[in-house]
N, C-alpha and C positions, 0 to 999 in steps of 0.2 A: 215714471209712466210714459212721459213725452219721449224719453230715449227708446222705449219699447215701441211705441207707435212709429216712430222714425225708422227704427230697424225693420219693421214689418213692412213698411212702405217700400224700403230699398231692397226687399228680398225679391230676387228674380222669379217671375211667374213661370210655374212649370209648364213646359210645352206639351201640347197634345201629341199623341202617337198618330201615325199615319192612319191606322184603323179608326181612331176616334174621329179624325177629321173627315175621313170617308163617310163614317155613319152620320155625323153631324151635318154634312153638306145637304142632307136629305131632311133632317129633323131640326137642326139648329145652326143654319148656315153662318150666322154672325160670328159664332165661336171658331168655326173653322177659318174664316177669313181673317179674323184677328190673329190668329196663329200664323197664317201665311204672311200677313203683313209684317210681322215680327221675324219670321224665318221661312221664305218661300221654298217650297219643294214641290215636284212634279213627277218624278220618275215612277213611283210605284202606281199612282192612279193612272199615269199615261199607259204604262204597260197592261193594266187591267183593260183599259179602253181598246187597246189594240188587240188583246187576246179574245175580248168579246166580239169585236168587229171581224176578226179573222173567222172565229167560229161561226158567226152569223153568215159570213159570205159562203163558207163551205158548205153548211148545212142547208142553206137555201138555193144552192145551185140547181137541185133538180126542179125546183119551182121557177126560178128567175132565168135559168139557162135557156129553156125552150122559148120563152117570152123573148129574150134578147136575140136569139137566132131568128125568130120569125120577123122581128124588126129589121135586123140586118138584111134578110132576104128581101123583104118589101123595099128597102132602099136601094139595093142592088138592081131590082127590077125596074125601079123608077129611073135609075141611070142608064137603063138599056143594055145591061149586060145579058148575055146568053145564057140559056139554061146550064150549059157545060161549065162556063165561067162561075156561074153561081154555085153549082155543086162542088166545084173544086175549091172555092173560097170557103163554103161551109164545111167541107171535110177537114180543112186545116183548122178552122176554128173549133172543131169537135175533137181535136186530138188530146190525148191524156195531158200532155205537156201543158196545154192551155189551162187546164184545171188547177195547175200549179202557179202559172204565170199570173192568172187572174188575181188570186189573194195577195201575191207579191206586189203587183201594181196597186191593188187596193191599199195596202199598207203604206207604201210610198205616198200615195195620194193622201192618205189620212195625215201623215207627217207634214206634208207640204200644206194642207189646208189648216192645220193647227197653227203652224208657224205664220201663215198669212193672215189669218183671223186675228190672232193675238197682236200681230204687228199693226194691223189696220185699228183695232180697239185701242191699243196704246197711242197710236198717232193721234186719232180723233180724241181720245181721253185727255192727252196732254195739252190739246189745243182748246178744248172746251170745258174742262172741269175744274180749271183754275190752279191746279198744282201739277206736278210731274210724278210719273211713276215709272219704275224700271220695267224693263221687257220681261225680266225672269217672275216678278211679282204678277203681271198681267197673264202671263203664260201659265202660271201656277193656278191662278184664279179660274181661268178659262178651262183648264184641264180638270179641276176638280169639279166645276160646274157641269162639265160634259159628262160625267158619270151618270147624270139624269139621262142623257141619251142613250147610254150603255143600258140602264134599266129598261128603257122603251124597247130596245132591241130584244132583250131577254123575255119581255112580256109578249111581244108580237110574234116571236119566232115559233111557239108552238101552234099558234092559231094559224100562221101561214102554212106550216106543214100540214096541219089538219085539214084546212080549207083548200090546199093546193093553189093558193092565190096570192099574188104580190100585193094586192090592194088591201093590206091590213094596216090600220092606223087609228090613233085616237084624235081625229080631226073632224072638222064641220063636213068634210067630204064623206065621212061614214054614213051620212044621211042621204047620200046621192047613190044612184045606181053605178055599179062598176062599168056598165056599158058606156057611162060618160067619162071614163077615165082619160081619154084623149082629148077633151074638151078644155078650154082655157079656164072656164069657171070651176071645174073639178080641181084642176091643179091649183088655182087660187085657194079654194076652200081646204085643200089638203095641207097648204102651208099654215092655216090657223089651227095649229095642233096643240093639245093640252100640254105635252112634254116640251114643246118649244116655248109655250108661254111660261112655264115652269121655270125652264133654264134661263129665260130672259130676266125674270123676277130674281132669281137666285144670283145670277151674275151682277144684276143692278146693286144688290146688297153688298156683294164682294168688292165691286169698284167703288162704292160710296166709302168703304172702310179704307181701301188702298189710297184713294184720292182725297181722303178727308173732306168729303162733300156729303151732300144730302142724298138719300137713296132715290127721292123723286128725280133728281137732276141725272143721276147716273143711270137709273132705269130708263128715263125718257131717251138718253143717248143710245142705249143698247136697243131699245125698241125701234129707234129711228134707223139704226143699222140694219135691223132685221127687215124692216119695210123696203130699204133699198135692195137687200138681198132678194126678197121676194120679187120685186119689180124686174130685176136682172134675169132671174130665173124664169119668169113667166115670158119675158121678151125672148129668151133663148129658146123656150118651149114653143113659142109661136114660129120662130124662124126654123127650127129643125123638125117640126111636125106639119 
């Protein structure tokens, strides 16, 4: 009997499939991150995130494009450019090739952002959570967690297209008028988003498993990093608007 128990204890635990991990990151994240801790992977979820992001960029171009063009025109007018110079610049920006370059640049930007955020999380985690974790594990955890952001994009996409508005989100700014979109308060409330909070909580669970620490400690670290991000983005908004 004792030999049977020892044999069962030594039996390797069956690894979850990628599909199971993707599903469980929404409904049972602990299982997903325990699997990542044993065998980190990121390729398939990262491809899904990129495909959703590219589709989102392409499909929302009719909504976001005119808004961006108007902002660019206003900035050029502020710089004192002549009408002829503005029209020339706008005609270049409106060329069909730019509709291809935009998603390409967006894809490269996403890759850089994922690498940078994962590096920052790993650096801060290694310094503050008591143990060390590899970049691959942190990157895998962040990638799976970011599927929550992809779900957010899929949910707001039809609403944006139906309303023909860029101001669609699940944040406290929803209770504000879109006429206040250019105010600092609106941008602050926009950052307090349901899906952002969900992602912070899930990443906190993942890091707790990877770093062998408490969920409270890891979630506090992630929330702190998000607060820093909010502060930087709001300062940048104030400078550029």
